[in-house]
C-alpha positions, 0 to 999 in steps of 0.5 A: 829429616834424616839429619835431624835423626841423626844428630838426635841419636848422636845426641842419645849417645853423647857423642855430639850435642844436639843445638837445636830446638826440641822435637815438637809431636803431637802425641797420639794412641792408635786403637784398633778394633779386630773382626773374627770368624764365627764359623768355618769356611770361605772368607771373600773380602770387600776391601784391601789393605789402607781402606777407610771403613765406616762403622757397619760397612761390609768387610767380606762374608764366610760361606759354606763348600755349599756356597750359602752364606753363614756370616757377614763380616761388618766394621765395628767402627770406622777406621782404615783397615791394617791386617786382612787375612788373605787365606781363604779357609778360616775356622772359628776365631780366627783375625779375618780384620783388622782397623786402625783409628786415632785415639788423641792423648791429651 
C-alpha cells in the first residue's frame, strides 16, 4: 500500500507515470450526531472512545455538586463514539459526546 501511494504521488506530480490499475474504493461519507449539556454540573461518561452504541443508550450523566441528577445523556443515533469530553465540569451548550456513523453514497 505504501509503495502504491508513493507511485501515485509521483504520477500526480508528473515525475513517474503510474501504470497500475485504477484505484477502486467504495465511497462513503461519515455522518455525526452531537450530544450537548443542557445544564451546568459534573459530567460522568459511561463509555470510552471507540465504543459502539445503539440509539437511546445511556452515554453519561450530569450531576449537580450535591449529587443530584440533572441530565441523562442518551445516544440520538446508533454509531461509534468519536469525541468524548474528558473534563468533568460542563456548562450549558458544551459538547459532551460526538457519534460517527457511516452513510453510504450511491
